[in-house]
C-alpha positions as CSV (number, residue, x, y, z in Angstrom):
1,M,-0.1,0.1,0.0
2,D,1.2,3.6,-0.5
3,I,0.4,6.8,0.9
4,R,-2.2,8.9,-1.2
5,R,-1.3,12.1,-2.5
6,V,-3.7,15.1,-2.8
7,T,-5.1,15.8,-6.4
8,D,-8.3,17.6,-5.2
9,V,-7.4,20.7,-3.1
10,S,-9.9,21.4,-0.5
11,E,-10.0,22.9,3.0
12,L,-9.2,19.9,4.6
13,N,-6.2,19.2,2.1
14,P,-5.3,22.6,0.6
15,V,-1.6,21.5,-0.7
16,E,-1.7,19.5,-4.0
17,G,0.6,16.7,-3.9
18,D,1.0,16.5,-0.4
19,I,0.0,13.6,1.9
20,E,-3.9,13.2,1.9
21,I,-5.6,13.3,5.3
22,D,-9.2,12.4,6.1
23,A,-11.8,14.0,7.8
24,R,-10.3,12.2,11.2
25,G,-7.0,13.4,10.5
26,R,-5.7,10.1,9.5
27,I,-3.3,9.6,6.5
28,V,-5.1,8.0,3.5
29,W,-3.8,4.8,2.1
30,T,-4.4,3.5,-1.5
31,N,-3.8,0.1,-2.9
32,D,-3.7,1.4,-6.4
33,A,-7.3,0.1,-7.5
34,T,-7.4,3.4,-9.1
35,G,-4.2,4.2,-10.3
36,D,-3.4,6.7,-7.7
37,S,-0.3,5.3,-6.7
38,T,1.2,4.6,-10.0
39,A,0.3,8.4,-10.9
40,Q,2.2,8.9,-7.8
41,K,5.1,6.9,-8.5
42,L,5.2,8.3,-12.1
43,R,5.3,11.8,-11.0
44,I,8.4,10.8,-8.8
45,R,10.3,9.2,-11.4
46,F,9.4,11.9,-14.0
47,N,11.1,14.5,-11.4
48,F,14.1,12.4,-10.4
49,W,16.8,13.7,-12.5
50,R,19.9,11.6,-13.3
51,G,22.7,12.4,-11.1
52,E,20.6,13.4,-8.5
53,Y,20.8,10.3,-5.9
54,F,24.5,10.9,-4.2
55,A,24.5,6.8,-3.7
56,D,24.1,6.0,-7.5
57,T,24.5,9.1,-9.8
58,R,23.4,6.7,-13.0
59,L,19.7,6.8,-11.9
60,G,17.0,9.2,-12.8
61,V,15.9,10.8,-16.1
62,P,18.7,12.2,-18.2
63,Y,17.4,15.5,-18.8
64,I,21.0,16.9,-18.8
65,R,23.9,15.3,-21.0
66,Q,26.3,14.0,-18.8
67,G,29.7,12.8,-20.7
68,T,28.3,10.4,-23.5
69,S,25.0,9.8,-22.1
70,L,21.8,11.2,-23.9
71,G,20.0,14.5,-22.4
72,I,16.9,16.3,-23.1
73,L,17.1,19.8,-22.2
74,G,19.4,22.4,-23.4
75,E,19.8,20.3,-26.5
76,K,18.4,20.8,-30.2
77,W,14.6,19.1,-29.9
78,D,14.9,15.5,-30.7
79,E,11.7,13.8,-30.6
80,P,12.6,10.4,-31.1
81,T,15.1,10.4,-28.3
82,F,13.0,12.2,-25.9
83,N,10.1,9.7,-26.6
84,A,12.4,6.8,-26.1
85,I,13.6,8.2,-22.7
86,M,10.1,9.0,-21.7
87,R,8.6,5.7,-22.6
88,N,11.2,3.9,-20.6
89,V,10.4,5.9,-17.6
90,I,6.9,4.8,-18.1
91,L,7.6,1.1,-18.7
92,T,10.0,0.7,-16.1
93,T,7.7,2.3,-13.3
94,P,6.6,-0.7,-10.8
95,G,2.9,-1.3,-11.3
96,V,3.0,-0.8,-15.2
97,A,2.6,-3.6,-17.7
98,S,2.4,-2.0,-20.7
99,L,1.9,1.3,-22.7
100,R,-1.5,1.3,-24.7
101,S,-1.0,4.7,-26.2
102,Y,1.4,7.7,-25.8
103,A,1.5,11.1,-27.2
104,V,3.9,14.3,-26.9
105,T,3.0,17.8,-27.5
106,F,6.1,20.2,-28.0
107,D,5.4,23.9,-28.0
108,R,8.8,25.6,-29.3
109,Q,7.6,29.1,-28.1
110,T,7.2,28.1,-24.5
111,R,9.9,25.6,-24.8
112,T,7.5,22.8,-23.3
113,A,6.6,19.3,-24.2
114,S,3.4,17.6,-22.5
115,L,3.0,13.9,-22.2
116,V,-0.3,12.0,-22.5
117,F,-0.2,8.5,-22.3
118,T,-2.5,5.2,-21.7
119,A,-0.8,2.4,-19.7
120,I,-2.1,-0.8,-18.5
121,L,-1.3,-1.8,-15.1
122,V,-0.1,-5.3,-13.8
123,N,-3.5,-5.3,-12.2
124,G,-5.3,-4.8,-15.3
125,F,-6.4,-1.1,-14.6
126,V,-6.3,1.0,-17.7
127,F,-4.2,4.3,-16.4
128,D,-5.2,7.2,-18.4
129,S,-2.7,10.2,-17.4
130,S,-5.1,12.9,-18.6
131,N,-7.2,11.9,-15.3
132,Y,-4.2,13.5,-13.2
133,A,-2.4,16.5,-13.1
134,P,-0.6,17.0,-16.4
135,F,3.1,16.4,-16.5
136,I,5.2,19.3,-18.4
137,V,8.9,19.1,-19.2
138,E,10.2,22.7,-19.5
139,T,13.2,24.3,-20.3
140,S,14.5,28.2,-19.6
141,A,14.5,30.4,-22.7
């Protein structure tokens, strides 16, 4: 079981992404029957940059080129590389069995890429990323 994170801001839970608390002040847990814990795992993985973890700097998403490894940010837009890296992040997330659909929209003016995808979880649940807060990769101008 995983701790559920706030997706719908309310008076009781005013910060999106924080630990969700029920009306009795207890932490809300999820068993991932609805995909909430997978959404949380994906958000954590997308926000985990390669080189960030001191014990193993090989882990994480290669947003920035390091040595001979590929990088996403600060490079000329390379959609095949971007897609390969993002699909790998999704498919190697615990609980994800396969990827049914995947689409990326790149906006050159704002320098952002938005991901929308549908994945099949190991329990058979169809996870639709559009049901959750969007994941956007952005670079500074």
